[in-house]
DSSP file (Angstrom, degrees, kcal/mol; ACC not computed):
  #  RESIDUE AA STRUCTURE BP1 BP2  ACC     N-H-->O    O-->H-N    N-H-->O    O-->H-N    TCO  KAPPA ALPHA  PHI   PSI    X-CA   Y-CA   Z-CA
    1    1 A X              0   0    0      0, 0.0     2,-0.5     0, 0.0     0, 0.0   0.000 360.0 360.0 360.0 137.0  -60.3  -57.7  -33.8
    2    2 A X        -     0   0    0      3,-0.0     2,-0.4     5,-0.0     3,-0.0  -0.962 360.0-146.7-117.4 126.4  -59.0  -54.1  -34.2
    3    3 A X    >   -     0   0    0     -2,-0.5     3,-1.5     1,-0.1     4,-0.4  -0.781  15.6-134.5 -90.8 134.6  -56.4  -52.7  -31.8
    4    4 A X  G >  S+     0   0    0     -2,-0.4     3,-1.9     1,-0.3     4,-0.5   0.857 103.6  60.0 -56.9 -38.2  -56.7  -49.0  -31.2
    5    5 A X  G >  S+     0   0    0      1,-0.3     3,-0.7     2,-0.2    -1,-0.3   0.759  94.6  64.3 -65.3 -21.8  -53.0  -48.4  -31.7
    6    6 A X  G <  S+     0   0    0     -3,-1.5    -1,-0.3     1,-0.2    -2,-0.2   0.655  97.7  57.5 -73.1 -13.5  -53.3  -49.7  -35.3
    7    7 A X  G X  S+     0   0    0     -3,-1.9     3,-1.9    -4,-0.4    16,-0.3   0.627  77.2 124.1 -88.0 -14.9  -55.5  -46.8  -36.1
    8    8 A X  T <  S-     0   0    0     -3,-0.7    16,-0.1    -4,-0.5    17,-0.0  -0.214  86.2  -9.2 -56.6 128.7  -53.0  -44.1  -35.1
    9    9 A X  T 3  S+     0   0    0     14,-0.9    -1,-0.3     1,-0.2     2,-0.1   0.607  91.2 152.0  60.8  17.5  -52.2  -41.6  -37.9
   10   10 A X    <   -     0   0    0     -3,-1.9    13,-2.3     1,-0.1     2,-0.3  -0.479  51.6-107.8 -72.2 149.5  -54.1  -43.5  -40.5
   11   11 A X  E     -Ab  22  69A   0     57,-0.5    59,-2.6    11,-0.2     2,-0.5  -0.606  30.3-145.0 -76.7 137.4  -55.6  -41.5  -43.4
   12   12 A X  E     -Ab  21  70A   0      9,-3.4     8,-3.0    -2,-0.3     9,-1.3  -0.916  19.7-177.4-109.3 128.8  -59.4  -41.2  -43.2
   13   13 A X  E     -Ab  19  71A   0     57,-3.1    59,-3.1    -2,-0.5     6,-0.2  -0.906  25.5-123.4-122.3 149.3  -61.4  -41.2  -46.5
   14   14 A X  E >   - b   0  72A   0      4,-2.7     3,-2.4    -2,-0.3    59,-0.2  -0.504  41.6-101.4 -78.7 163.0  -65.0  -40.8  -47.3
   15   15 A X  T 3  S+     0   0    0     57,-1.6    58,-0.1     1,-0.3    -1,-0.1   0.698 123.8  59.2 -62.3 -18.5  -66.6  -43.6  -49.4
   16   16 A X  T 3  S-     0   0    0      2,-0.1    -1,-0.3     0, 0.0    57,-0.1   0.406 124.5-101.8 -88.9   3.4  -66.3  -41.4  -52.5
   17   17 A X  S <  S+     0   0    0     -3,-2.4     2,-0.2     1,-0.3    -2,-0.1   0.373  71.7 147.7  95.9  -3.8  -62.5  -41.1  -52.0
   18   18 A X        -     0   0    0      1,-0.1    -4,-2.7    -5,-0.1     2,-0.5  -0.475  50.2-124.0 -66.4 129.6  -62.4  -37.6  -50.5
   19   19 A X  E     +A   13   0A   0     -6,-0.2    -6,-0.2    -2,-0.2    24,-0.1  -0.650  29.8 179.0 -77.6 123.9  -59.6  -37.3  -48.0
   20   20 A X  E     -     0   0A   0     -8,-3.0    23,-3.0    -2,-0.5    24,-1.1   0.881  46.9 -98.6 -88.3 -48.2  -60.9  -36.2  -44.6
   21   21 A X  E     -AC  12  42A   0     -9,-1.3    -9,-3.4    21,-0.3     2,-0.3  -0.978  46.9 -51.7 160.3-151.8  -57.6  -36.1  -42.7
   22   22 A X  E     -AC  11  41A   0     19,-1.7    19,-3.1    -2,-0.3   -11,-0.2  -0.908  54.8 -95.4-123.2 150.9  -55.6  -38.3  -40.3
   23   23 A X  E     + C   0  40A   0    -13,-2.3   -14,-0.9    -2,-0.3    17,-0.2  -0.427  39.5 171.9 -64.5 129.1  -56.6  -40.0  -37.1
   24   24 A X  E     -     0   0A   0     15,-3.4     2,-0.3     1,-0.5    16,-0.2   0.761  62.8 -25.2-103.5 -42.3  -55.7  -37.9  -34.1
   25   25 A X  E     - C   0  39A   0     14,-1.6    14,-3.1   -18,-0.1    -1,-0.5  -0.964  54.7-132.1-162.1 169.4  -57.4  -39.8  -31.3
   26   26 A X  E     - C   0  38A   0     -2,-0.3     2,-0.5    12,-0.2    12,-0.2  -0.959  13.2-134.9-132.0 153.9  -60.2  -42.2  -30.5
   27   27 A X  E     - C   0  37A   0     10,-2.8     9,-3.4    -2,-0.3    10,-1.2  -0.936  26.7-173.6-109.1 130.2  -62.9  -42.3  -27.9
   28   28 A X  E     - C   0  35A   0     -2,-0.5     2,-0.9     7,-0.2     7,-0.2  -0.950  30.7-124.5-126.1 141.3  -63.5  -45.6  -26.2
   29   29 A X     >  -     0   0    0      5,-2.8     4,-3.3    -2,-0.4     5,-0.5  -0.777  25.5-157.1 -78.9 110.7  -66.2  -46.8  -23.7
   30   30 A X  T  4 S+     0   0    0     -2,-0.9    -1,-0.2     1,-0.2     0, 0.0   0.755  86.3  55.1 -67.4 -24.4  -63.8  -48.1  -21.0
   31   31 A X  T  4 S+     0   0    0      1,-0.1    -1,-0.2     3,-0.1    -2,-0.0   0.893 125.5  19.5 -73.7 -39.7  -66.4  -50.4  -19.5
   32   32 A X  T  4 S-     0   0    0     -3,-0.3    -2,-0.2     2,-0.1    -1,-0.1   0.646  94.9-127.0-105.4 -18.3  -67.1  -52.3  -22.7
   33   33 A X     <  +     0   0    0     -4,-3.3     2,-0.3     1,-0.3    -3,-0.2   0.557  56.0 152.7  80.6   7.7  -64.0  -51.5  -24.8
   34   34 A X        -     0   0    0     -5,-0.5    -5,-2.8     1,-0.1     2,-0.4  -0.522  48.5-124.1 -75.1 133.5  -66.3  -50.3  -27.6
   35   35 A X  E     +C   28   0A   0     -2,-0.3    -7,-0.2    -7,-0.2     3,-0.1  -0.665  33.7 174.7 -75.5 127.4  -64.8  -47.7  -30.0
   36   36 A X  E     -     0   0A   0     -9,-3.4    24,-3.1    -2,-0.4    25,-0.4   0.864  54.4  -0.3-101.8 -50.3  -67.2  -44.8  -30.0
   37   37 A X  E     -CD  27  59A   0    -10,-1.2   -10,-2.8    22,-0.3     2,-0.5  -0.968  52.6-139.0-144.0 155.2  -65.7  -42.0  -32.1
   38   38 A X  E     -CD  26  58A   0     20,-2.7    20,-2.6    -2,-0.3     2,-0.6  -0.976  15.8-148.0-114.2 129.5  -62.7  -41.1  -34.1
   39   39 A X  E     -CD  25  57A   0    -14,-3.1   -15,-3.4    -2,-0.5   -14,-1.6  -0.871  20.1-163.8 -95.5 126.5  -61.2  -37.7  -33.8
   40   40 A X  E     -CD  23  56A   0     16,-2.4    16,-2.5    -2,-0.6     2,-0.7  -0.936  21.5-132.7-119.4 129.9  -59.7  -36.7  -37.2
   41   41 A X  E     -CD  22  55A   0    -19,-3.1   -19,-1.7    -2,-0.5    14,-0.1  -0.714  43.3-117.1 -75.8 114.5  -57.2  -33.9  -37.8
   42   42 A X  E     +C   21   0A   0     -2,-0.7   -21,-0.3    12,-0.6     3,-0.1  -0.186  39.5 172.7 -61.9 141.7  -58.8  -32.2  -40.9
   43   43 A X  S    S+     0   0    0    -23,-3.0     2,-0.3     1,-0.3   -22,-0.2   0.466  75.6  17.7-116.0 -16.2  -57.0  -32.1  -44.2
   44   44 A X  S    S-     0   0    0    -24,-1.1     2,-0.6   -26,-0.1    -1,-0.3  -0.960  86.3 -97.5-149.1 164.1  -60.0  -30.6  -46.1
   45   45 A X        +     0   0    0     -2,-0.3     2,-0.5    -3,-0.1   -25,-0.0  -0.778  38.7 174.5 -90.6 118.1  -63.3  -28.8  -45.3
   46   46 A X    >   -     0   0    0     -2,-0.6     3,-2.0     1,-0.1    -2,-0.0  -0.908  16.5-163.7-126.5 102.0  -66.3  -31.2  -45.2
   47   47 A X  T 3  S+     0   0    0     -2,-0.5    33,-0.3     1,-0.3    -1,-0.1   0.749  85.0  65.3 -58.8 -26.9  -69.5  -29.5  -44.1
   48   48 A X  T 3  S+     0   0    0     31,-0.1     2,-0.4    32,-0.1    -1,-0.3   0.608  88.8  85.1 -73.5 -10.0  -71.3  -32.8  -43.4
   49   49 A X  S <  S-     0   0    0     -3,-2.0     2,-0.2    30,-0.1    30,-0.1  -0.760  80.4-122.9 -99.5 139.1  -68.8  -33.6  -40.5
   50   50 A X  E     -E   57   0A   0      7,-0.6     7,-2.5    -2,-0.4     2,-0.4  -0.549  26.6-153.8 -73.5 137.8  -69.2  -32.4  -37.0
   51   51 A X  E     +E   56   0A   0      5,-0.2     2,-0.4    -2,-0.2     5,-0.2  -0.948  15.7 177.8-117.3 137.7  -66.2  -30.4  -35.6
   52   52 A X  E >  S-E   55   0A   0      3,-2.8     3,-2.1    -2,-0.4    -2,-0.0  -0.982  75.0 -15.7-136.6 125.5  -65.2  -30.0  -32.0
   53   53 A X  T 3  S-     0   0    0     -2,-0.4     3,-0.1     1,-0.3    -1,-0.0   0.830 129.5 -51.4  51.7  36.7  -62.1  -28.1  -31.0
   54   54 A X  T 3  S+     0   0    0      1,-0.3   -12,-0.6   -13,-0.0     2,-0.3   0.423 118.6 102.5  86.6  -2.0  -60.8  -28.1  -34.6
   55   55 A X  E <  S-DE  41  52A   0     -3,-2.1    -3,-2.8   -14,-0.1     2,-0.3  -0.864  73.1-116.7-114.2 148.7  -61.1  -31.9  -35.1
   56   56 A X  E     -DE  40  51A   0    -16,-2.5   -16,-2.4    -2,-0.3     2,-0.6  -0.652  24.0-147.8 -77.0 138.9  -63.8  -33.8  -37.0
   57   57 A X  E     -DE  39  50A   0     -7,-2.5    -7,-0.6    -2,-0.3     2,-0.5  -0.945  18.8-176.7-110.6 113.8  -65.8  -36.2  -34.7
   58   58 A X  E     -D   38   0A   0    -20,-2.6   -20,-2.7    -2,-0.6     2,-0.1  -0.946  25.9-125.4-116.8 122.0  -66.8  -39.3  -36.6
   59   59 A X  E >   -D   37   0A   0     -2,-0.5     3,-2.1   -22,-0.2   -22,-0.3  -0.413  19.7-129.5 -64.0 137.7  -69.0  -41.9  -35.0
   60   60 A X  G >  S+     0   0    0    -24,-3.1     3,-1.9     1,-0.3    -1,-0.1   0.788 104.4  68.8 -62.6 -26.6  -67.3  -45.3  -35.2
   61   61 A X  G 3  S+     0   0    0    -25,-0.4    -1,-0.3     1,-0.3   -24,-0.1   0.679  90.9  64.0 -66.7 -13.6  -70.5  -46.9  -36.6
   62   62 A X  G <  S+     0   0    0     -3,-2.1    11,-3.3    14,-0.1     2,-0.4   0.560  75.7 111.2 -82.8  -8.4  -69.9  -44.8  -39.8
   63   63 A X  E <   -F   72   0A   0     -3,-1.9     9,-0.3    -4,-0.2     3,-0.1  -0.535  42.9-179.0 -71.4 123.8  -66.6  -46.7  -40.4
   64   64 A X  E     -     0   0A   0      7,-3.4     2,-0.3    -2,-0.4     8,-0.2   0.852  63.2  -9.8 -90.8 -41.8  -67.0  -48.9  -43.5
   65   65 A X  E     -F   71   0A   0      6,-1.4     6,-2.7     2,-0.0     2,-0.4  -0.994  50.5-150.6-157.5 156.2  -63.6  -50.5  -43.6
   66   66 A X  E     +F   70   0A   0     -2,-0.3     4,-0.2     4,-0.2     2,-0.1  -0.984  46.6 109.6-132.1 120.3  -60.2  -50.4  -42.1
   67   67 A X  S    S-     0   0    0      2,-2.5     3,-0.0    -2,-0.4    -2,-0.0  -0.274  96.1 -20.6-147.8-119.7  -57.1  -51.4  -44.0
   68   68 A X  S    S+     0   0    0     -2,-0.1   -57,-0.5   -58,-0.1     2,-0.3   0.793 141.3  25.4 -68.0 -26.8  -54.4  -49.1  -45.3
   69   69 A X  E    S-b   11   0A   0    -59,-0.1    -2,-2.5   -56,-0.0     2,-0.6  -0.858  83.2-119.4-127.8 162.3  -57.0  -46.3  -44.9
   70   70 A X  E     -bF  12  66A   0    -59,-2.6   -57,-3.1    -2,-0.3     2,-0.5  -0.947  30.8-156.2-102.6 121.4  -60.1  -45.9  -42.8
   71   71 A X  E     -bF  13  65A   0     -6,-2.7    -7,-3.4    -2,-0.6    -6,-1.4  -0.868   2.5-154.9-104.8 128.7  -63.1  -45.5  -45.1
   72   72 A X  E     -bF  14  63A   0    -59,-3.1   -57,-1.6    -2,-0.5     2,-0.8  -0.859  17.9-127.1-104.5 133.0  -66.2  -43.7  -43.8
   73   73 A X    >   -     0   0    0    -11,-3.3     3,-1.9    -2,-0.4     4,-0.3  -0.709  17.9-153.6 -77.7 109.3  -69.7  -44.3  -45.1
   74   74 A X  G >  S+     0   0    0     -2,-0.8     3,-1.2     1,-0.3    -1,-0.2   0.789  90.5  62.2 -56.3 -31.6  -70.9  -40.8  -46.0
   75   75 A X  G 3  S+     0   0    0      1,-0.2    -1,-0.3   -13,-0.1    -2,-0.0   0.711  98.3  57.5 -69.6 -19.1  -74.5  -41.8  -45.6
   76   76 A X  G <  S+     0   0    0     -3,-1.9    -1,-0.2   -14,-0.2     2,-0.2   0.466  83.1 107.8 -90.7  -2.2  -73.9  -42.6  -41.9
   77   77 A X    <   -     0   0    0     -3,-1.2     2,-0.4    -4,-0.3   -28,-0.1  -0.524  62.3-138.8 -82.2 143.2  -72.6  -39.2  -40.9
   78   78 A X        -     0   0    0     -2,-0.2     2,-0.5   -28,-0.0   -28,-0.3  -0.831  13.3-139.8 -98.6 137.5  -74.7  -36.8  -38.9
   79   79 A X              0   0    0     -2,-0.4   -31,-0.1     1,-0.1   -30,-0.1  -0.833 360.0 360.0 -99.2 131.3  -74.7  -33.2  -39.9
   80   80 A X              0   0    0     -2,-0.5    -1,-0.1   -33,-0.3   -32,-0.1   0.368 360.0 360.0-111.2 360.0  -74.6  -30.6  -37.1
């Protein structure tokens, strides 16, 4: 089980080790409690990531692991 508050301000990395940025916020389905997206404050420019209002929007299904860092599976990202 993952608590949303444990994700706050964690560093987000791509699976190749590229630093994406830090968690700014998360989007949750309030009916099911499912995490939908992570909003990341960018630290570098990554063209494969969707940006909205200056933040990267990463679908939660792209998350590969959560520990000291949040690791994103680059193959799961959608390019806009």
